[in-house]
C-alpha positions as CSV (number, residue, x, y, z in Angstrom):
1,M,76.5,-32.8,-20.9
2,A,72.7,-34.4,-20.0
3,M,74.0,-33.4,-16.3
4,T,74.9,-29.8,-17.9
5,G,71.4,-29.8,-19.5
6,Q,69.8,-30.8,-16.4
7,Y,71.0,-28.5,-14.0
8,A,70.5,-25.5,-16.6
9,G,66.5,-27.2,-16.6
10,L,66.6,-26.5,-12.7
11,I,67.8,-23.3,-12.8
12,G,65.8,-22.1,-15.5
13,F,62.5,-23.8,-13.4
14,G,64.0,-22.2,-10.2
15,I,64.3,-18.7,-11.7
16,F,60.6,-19.3,-13.1
17,T,59.0,-19.9,-10.2
18,T,60.9,-17.4,-8.1
19,F,60.3,-14.6,-10.2
20,P,57.3,-13.4,-9.0
21,F,58.2,-13.0,-5.3
22,I,61.4,-11.3,-6.0
23,W,60.0,-8.9,-7.9
24,A,57.2,-8.4,-5.4
25,L,60.1,-8.2,-2.6
26,S,61.4,-5.6,-5.4
27,V,58.6,-3.2,-5.7
28,A,58.2,-3.7,-1.8
29,L,61.5,-2.5,-0.5
30,S,61.0,0.9,-2.8
31,A,60.4,4.1,-1.5
32,D,59.4,4.8,-4.8
33,P,55.9,3.9,-5.7
34,S,56.5,4.5,-9.0
35,N,58.8,1.4,-9.0
36,T,56.3,-1.1,-10.4
37,W,56.9,-2.3,-13.7
38,L,57.7,-5.7,-14.9
39,F,60.9,-4.8,-15.6
40,P,62.3,-1.7,-13.3
41,R,64.5,0.9,-14.5
42,S,66.7,-0.7,-11.2
43,F,65.3,-4.4,-10.9
44,W,66.6,-4.2,-7.4
45,P,66.0,-1.2,-6.1
46,T,68.7,1.2,-4.8
47,D,66.5,3.4,-2.4
48,I,65.3,0.6,0.3
49,S,62.9,1.5,2.5
50,L,60.5,-0.4,4.8
51,M,57.5,2.6,4.4
52,W,55.1,-0.4,2.6
53,F,55.5,-3.0,5.4
54,K,55.1,-0.7,8.4
55,R,52.1,0.8,6.7
56,V,50.8,-2.7,6.0
57,F,50.6,-2.8,10.2
58,D,49.2,0.5,10.5
59,D,47.0,0.9,7.9
60,M,45.3,-2.6,8.4
61,P,44.7,-5.4,11.2
62,F,47.5,-7.3,9.7
63,M,48.6,-9.2,13.3
64,T,44.5,-9.8,13.8
65,Y,44.6,-11.7,10.7
66,M,48.1,-13.4,11.5
67,K,46.8,-14.4,15.1
68,N,43.3,-15.8,12.8
69,S,45.1,-17.4,10.7
70,T,47.9,-18.8,12.9
71,W,44.5,-20.5,15.2
72,M,43.0,-21.8,12.4
73,T,46.3,-23.9,11.0
74,L,47.5,-25.2,14.2
75,Q,43.4,-26.4,14.4
76,T,43.6,-28.1,11.0
77,I,47.4,-29.6,11.4
78,V,46.4,-31.4,14.7
79,G,42.6,-32.8,12.9
80,V,44.2,-34.1,9.7
81,V,47.3,-35.8,11.3
82,V,45.2,-37.3,14.1
83,L,42.2,-38.2,11.7
84,S,44.5,-39.6,8.9
85,I,46.5,-41.9,11.3
86,L,43.3,-43.6,12.9
87,A,42.2,-43.7,9.6
88,G,45.3,-44.8,7.5
89,Y,46.2,-47.8,10.5
90,P,43.1,-49.7,9.8
91,L,43.5,-49.8,6.1
92,A,47.4,-50.5,6.4
93,R,46.9,-53.5,8.9
94,L,43.7,-54.8,9.7
95,R,41.5,-57.3,7.3
96,F,38.0,-56.5,6.9
97,P,35.5,-57.0,4.3
98,G,35.2,-54.1,1.9
99,R,38.6,-52.7,2.9
100,N,39.9,-52.4,-0.6
101,F,36.5,-50.7,-1.9
102,I,36.8,-48.0,1.2
103,F,40.4,-47.2,0.4
104,V,39.4,-46.6,-3.8
105,A,37.1,-45.2,-2.5
106,I,38.8,-42.3,-0.7
107,L,40.9,-42.1,-3.7
108,A,38.7,-41.2,-5.7
109,T,37.5,-38.1,-3.9
110,M,41.0,-36.6,-5.0
111,M,40.1,-36.6,-8.7
112,M,36.8,-34.3,-7.6
113,P,37.6,-30.6,-7.5
114,T,36.8,-29.2,-4.2
115,E,34.0,-26.8,-5.6
116,V,31.4,-30.2,-5.7
117,A,31.6,-29.6,-2.0
118,I,31.1,-26.3,-1.4
119,I,27.4,-26.5,-1.0
120,P,26.7,-29.8,1.0
121,N,29.4,-28.4,3.4
122,F,27.6,-24.7,3.7
123,I,24.6,-26.3,4.1
124,T,25.7,-28.6,6.5
125,L,27.3,-26.0,8.8
126,K,24.3,-23.8,8.2
127,H,21.8,-26.4,10.2
128,M,25.3,-27.1,12.5
129,G,25.3,-23.4,13.9
130,L,28.6,-23.0,12.5
131,L,28.9,-20.3,9.7
132,D,30.7,-17.2,10.7
133,T,32.9,-19.1,12.9
134,Q,36.4,-19.8,12.5
135,L,35.6,-23.5,13.2
136,G,33.3,-23.6,10.3
137,A,36.2,-22.7,8.1
138,V,38.3,-25.5,9.4
139,I,36.3,-28.5,10.3
140,P,35.5,-29.6,6.0
141,N,39.5,-29.4,5.9
142,L,40.4,-32.5,8.7
143,S,39.2,-34.8,6.7
144,T,42.0,-35.6,3.7
145,A,42.4,-38.0,1.1
146,F,46.1,-37.3,0.6
147,G,46.5,-37.8,4.5
148,I,44.7,-41.2,4.9
149,F,46.8,-42.4,1.4
150,L,50.1,-41.0,3.4
151,M,49.8,-42.8,6.3
152,K,48.4,-45.9,4.8
153,Q,51.6,-46.3,3.1
154,A,53.6,-45.3,6.2
155,F,52.5,-48.0,8.3
156,E,52.6,-50.4,5.5
157,A,56.3,-50.1,5.6
158,V,56.4,-50.7,9.1
159,P,58.2,-54.1,9.4
160,Q,55.1,-57.2,11.0
161,D,57.6,-58.4,13.3
162,L,57.4,-55.0,15.3
163,V,53.5,-55.3,15.3
164,D,53.3,-59.2,16.0
165,A,56.2,-58.6,18.9
166,A,53.6,-56.3,20.0
167,R,50.7,-58.5,19.7
168,V,52.5,-61.2,21.6
169,D,52.8,-58.9,25.0
170,G,49.0,-58.2,24.8
171,A,48.8,-54.7,23.2
172,T,45.6,-53.5,22.0
173,E,45.7,-52.3,18.6
174,M,45.1,-48.8,19.6
175,Q,48.3,-49.3,21.8
176,I,50.2,-50.7,18.8
177,L,48.9,-47.9,16.5
178,W,49.9,-45.2,19.6
179,R,53.1,-46.8,20.7
180,V,54.7,-48.3,17.8
181,M,53.2,-47.4,14.9
182,V,53.7,-43.5,15.3
183,P,56.9,-43.3,16.8
184,V,58.4,-44.9,13.5
185,S,56.1,-43.2,11.2
186,G,57.6,-39.8,12.0
187,P,58.9,-38.6,9.0
188,S,55.3,-39.1,7.3
189,I,53.9,-37.6,10.0
190,A,55.6,-34.7,9.7
191,S,55.5,-34.5,6.0
192,L,51.6,-34.4,6.4
193,A,51.9,-31.5,9.0
194,I,54.0,-30.3,6.8
195,F,51.7,-29.9,3.9
196,S,48.5,-29.3,6.0
197,L,50.2,-25.9,7.6
198,V,50.6,-24.9,3.8
199,N,47.0,-25.5,2.4
200,A,45.3,-24.5,5.7
201,W,47.7,-21.2,5.2
202,N,47.1,-20.3,1.6
203,D,43.5,-20.9,1.9
204,Y,40.9,-18.8,0.2
205,L,38.1,-19.8,-0.7
206,W,36.4,-21.6,1.7
207,P,36.8,-19.3,4.9
208,S,36.1,-16.5,2.3
209,I,32.5,-18.0,1.8
210,V,31.8,-19.5,5.1
211,I,33.4,-16.1,7.9
212,S,32.1,-12.5,7.2
213,S,33.2,-11.4,10.4
214,K,36.2,-9.3,9.5
215,E,38.1,-9.9,12.7
216,K,37.4,-13.5,12.4
217,L,39.4,-13.4,8.7
218,P,41.9,-15.8,8.3
219,L,45.3,-13.7,6.9
220,A,44.7,-14.6,3.1
221,V,41.1,-13.7,2.9
222,G,41.6,-10.4,4.7
223,V,45.0,-9.3,3.5
224,F,43.0,-9.8,-0.2
225,N,39.7,-8.2,0.6
226,D,41.4,-5.1,1.9
227,L,43.8,-4.9,-0.8
228,T,41.3,-5.2,-3.2
229,G,39.3,-2.5,-1.6
230,P,40.7,0.6,-0.2
231,F,44.2,-0.3,-0.4
232,A,43.9,-1.3,-4.3
233,T,45.8,1.7,-5.9
234,S,48.8,1.4,-3.5
235,Y,50.9,-1.5,-5.7
236,S,53.9,-1.3,-3.3
237,M,51.9,-1.8,-0.2
238,V,49.9,-5.0,-2.0
239,M,53.5,-6.5,-2.3
240,A,54.4,-5.7,1.0
241,A,51.4,-7.4,2.4
242,I,51.8,-10.2,0.0
243,V,55.5,-10.9,0.8
244,M,54.8,-10.9,4.7
245,T,52.0,-13.1,4.0
246,V,54.2,-15.6,2.3
247,I,57.3,-15.2,4.3
248,P,56.5,-17.6,7.6
249,V,55.7,-20.2,5.1
250,L,58.6,-19.9,3.7
251,I,60.7,-19.8,7.1
252,F,58.9,-23.1,8.0
253,F,59.8,-24.9,5.0
254,A,63.0,-24.1,4.9
255,F,63.5,-25.4,8.3
256,T,61.7,-28.2,7.9
257,Q,61.8,-29.7,4.4
258,R,63.9,-32.3,4.8
259,Y,60.9,-34.0,7.4
260,F,58.8,-33.1,4.5
261,I,61.1,-34.9,1.3
262,G,62.2,-37.9,3.5
263,G,58.1,-38.4,4.2
264,L,57.0,-38.2,0.6
265,D,59.8,-40.4,-0.5
266,G,58.6,-43.3,2.3
267,A,55.3,-43.0,1.2
268,V,56.3,-43.3,-2.5
269,K,58.5,-46.7,-1.6
């Protein structure tokens, strides 16, 4: 009986979370532009058409936004993974004064709203001459407390015997990190990469502040600006653009979810 209640709760939660996407897909595939009710006459359209998806490509620079998001996301993933590895290893394996204080201070930043850093980061990038650049939108996102925490936990789970054996063989700390720690922490690194991809792909607030040139905008910002401007009255086109924005992340996550779940399980342990 208890299992039945759990499954019913999971099914209900699944319907609740997927309903907005399914409804958006239903509206986007309908050739009838008036089929936009929350509970339309036919929830799944009988007049399926791809005309609205075609209009997304024809009426806005969708592929430019897609290319910008892809490039910015790749930079973010590489930067987050490398910096998290370099910061997580000394916190996990090296002994130095203030180590615990530094770790607690890093975790404390997770409790602060992201809006707190907007003005300091904006002023810093202005002095660096990085406003209205994609690099300026990427740099503040490279250092994350979650990434450092995840890699610290992963490195602490590595058996000490492996580290001792490497030191006996004369390996330096950097060799131990890249040749011992990183290879055995693959699931956690993959999990961090997936988490960084989703965050970077969906990031809206900071890029919308830093980047002003339309041809440099990422997908989330560019699509939102276009669909709240000249195309705001075309609900079907809005839904088609939203679906196309979400699908790449869904496909990527579908193929990598086992690494994501495995990496988080290792961090919890």
